[in-house]
N, C-alpha and C positions, 0 to 999 in steps of 0.2 A: 497436465498441465498445461496453461497457457503461455503465451508470449508478453502477459501483462505484469505490471512492475507494481507490487505492493509496498504497503509502508507497515508496521507497528507500531500502535502509542505506546511509550513506556509507563503512562500513568493510569493506563485503565486498558492494555493488554489488546484492544482493540485492531483486528487487521483491516484495512482497505486500501482499496484501488486509488493509485499514484499515478499512473499512465499506461493507456494501451498501447502496445508496441507492435508494427514496426510505426517511428515517427524519426523526425530529426536529432539528433541527438541534443544538440544545444537547446532544443525544446523540452525534450525527456529531462534535461538537467535541471530546468528551470523548474519544472514542475516539480522535479523532487525537491530541489530547494526550498521551495514553498509551502510543502507537504505540512498537512494540519489534520488531525484527529475529527473524526465527522460527528464522534461521540461525545467528545470532552473538550475539543476545541487546542489543546495541548499541539502547541507546532515546535518545539524543542525537543532533541531526542529522538526523532522519528528513526527507527531502525529496521534492516529486511527480516520478516519473519521467517521462520525454518518451512520448507517444503508442506511438513504435516500441518501447519498453521493454516499455510494458502490453501491446501487441499479442503481441509476444512470450512475456511471460508468461501471455496466457490461452492463445494456442497450443501451450504446454507442457501446460497442465493441460489440454486437452481431448485431449490426445494419451494 
């Protein structure tokens, strides 16, 4: 697993990259606060995905 910060959409369950770490904590916090789903555009209620969901997302991106 990488040092990336991921989010999960509460509407469509899309897992997406929010920030690549390491970076300044204030910048990572700003990106997390402004995170929106790239699939459906939902910006409220973004959660942190499980490690299994992140692995599936990373595996799909590598394929």
